N, C-alpha and C positions, 0 to 999 in steps of 0.2 A: 404558506404557514402550514405546519404539520397538524394532524388531527388532534394530537394531545394539547398543542398550543392553542388551537382553536377552541377546544373544550375549556381550557384554562380562561381564555378570553370571555367565553360565554358565562363562565361561572363568576367572574369579576363583574360583568355587566349585571348579572342577577343580584350580586351583593350591592351594587350601586343602586339598583331600583329598590332594594330593600332599606336603603338609607345609609349604608355604610360608605361614607365618602372616602375613607382611607384606601378603599379598593382602587380608586382612580390612580394613585401613585404606583400601585403594583401593576396597573394596566398599561401605562406608557411604555415601559421597556418592551413589552410583548408586541405593540403595534407601532413602535418608533420607525422601523424601516418603512412600513407602509405609508406612514404619514409623511415621511420624507419624500417618498416618491410622488404622492399627491402635491405636496409643496413644490417640488421640482417642476411638475407639469404646470401647476397654477402659476408659478413665477414666470415661466417662459411665455405664458399668455399675457400677463399683466405687467411685468416689471421690465422696463427698458434699461435699467442700470443695476448696479450691484449695491444699492443703498439698503436693501433688505435681502440678506441671503437666505437660503433654504433652511438653515438651522434656525435662524432668527424667526422665520415665519412659523416653523413648527412649534417653537417655544411660546410665541405669541398666541398661537391657536390653543395650545395647551392651557395657558393661563385663562384665555377666554372660556374654554370648555370647563375648566376647574371652577370658574366662577358661576357656572350655571346652577340655578337653584334646584332644579329638578332634573336629575341624571336618570332619564327614563329610557335609555337606548336599549332597543330590543335585542340587537345582536351585532356582530361585527360590521356587516354592510351598512346597517343603520347608523352606527357610530361614524364610520368613515364618510358617509353622506353628510352628516351634521358637521364633521370636521372640515370637509371640502367647502361647505357653505361658509364656515367661519373664516377659512383661509381666503376665499373669494372676497368677503367683506373687508378683511384686513387689507388686502392688497388694492381693493377698490378705493378705500379711503386714502391709502398711500399715494396711488396714482393721481387721484383728484387733487390732492394737496400739491403734488409735484407739477402737474399741469397748471394749476392755478398760479403757482409761483413763477412759472416760465413766461406766462402771458397775462399775468394780472387778473385772473378770474374771468377773462373773456372766453367765449366759446365760438366755434365754427361749425357750419353745417358739415355733416360727415357724408362724403360721396359714397354712392351705392357700392362701388367696387371695393371700397375699404370694409364695408359691412359684409360683403360676400367673404372676404378674407377672415373677418372676425367669426363668421359662422362655419368656417372650414376647420379642419382638424389640425392644421399646422400653426406653429407660433408665428407672431408677427411682431418682433421687438422693436417697433418704432413709435415715435410720438403719434403718427397718425393712427397706428393700430391701437394705441391707448385711447384716443378719441373714440374710435369705433367700438372698443370694448365698454367704454362708459356708456355709450349710446345703447349697446346691447343690454347692459344692466338696467338702464332706465326702462327699456321696452320689456325686460323680464319682470320688472315690478309691476307693469300694467298687465303682463300675462298672469300674474299672481292673482288679480282680481277676477280675471276671466276663467282661468283654470289652474287652481293650485297644484293639482297633480302633475300637469305638464311642466309647471315651473320647477317642482322637485326633480322631475326627470331630467331636465336641462342641467340643473345644478349637479346631479350625480354624473351624468354622461359628459357634458361639455366641460364643466369646471373640475369635477373630480376625476375624470377619466375612468370611471367605473364601467364594467362590462354590462351588457344587457341583463345577464343573469343576476349579478350583484345588485344592480339597481332594483330589479324585480324583488329580490329578498328584502332589500332596504325599505322599499315601500309597500311591501305586502301584497303585490299584485303579480300576475303572470308575465313571463317574458314577452308574450304576444302583446299584452297591454302596454308594456314599455316600448316595444318597437313601433306600435301604432301611435303612442303618445309622443314619442321622439320626433317622428315624421310629421305629425301635426304641429307640434311646438315649433319646429324648424321652419315650416311653411308660414305659420302665423307671425313668427319673429321677422322673417324676411319681408312679409307684406307690411308689417308695422313700421319696420325701419325704413323700408322704401318709401312709404307714405311720409314719415316724419322727416326724411332727408329731401323730400321734394322730387324723388326720382321715380315715383310711381307712374306707370304708363297711363 
């Protein structure tokens, strides 16, 4: 995004914080390409079929964000972090419904090697991968009670595909804090998932 476009986005976010909700409709075209990229990455992790395409996910996230009562996004990275969280929740709900329909709401233990795949950077478009990602999301909810900042870091880095620097800006911390929090969150999630899967040594 060019400096002038970034300045325009910042101006619109300022208008939103001041209560001008009309600015949200002017914001979407400026960030649409970036939202599509976040949606594409998120879908590759969560969606094993084409029942929700990238465009549909962007539009669903747009509607969810437009319905937010307080539009208090500080800047572009903060907005993208919130958008990534919304997309994660939309697809999590979608995958849970699909998995329940396939096996009648039954669940199975998730082997540790599937969790390792879920925590890696590559996509895993299989039903087993969906189970692992659901387990990861449940562990992330537990991490929220332990360390909310680490949870936000995982949302930005893992689900949103954001850089260290953009995550730092979004969360108002230093890049070093993000790096440290990312490493600690990964270790905590791995231990938690290993314990809950019965694979803990």
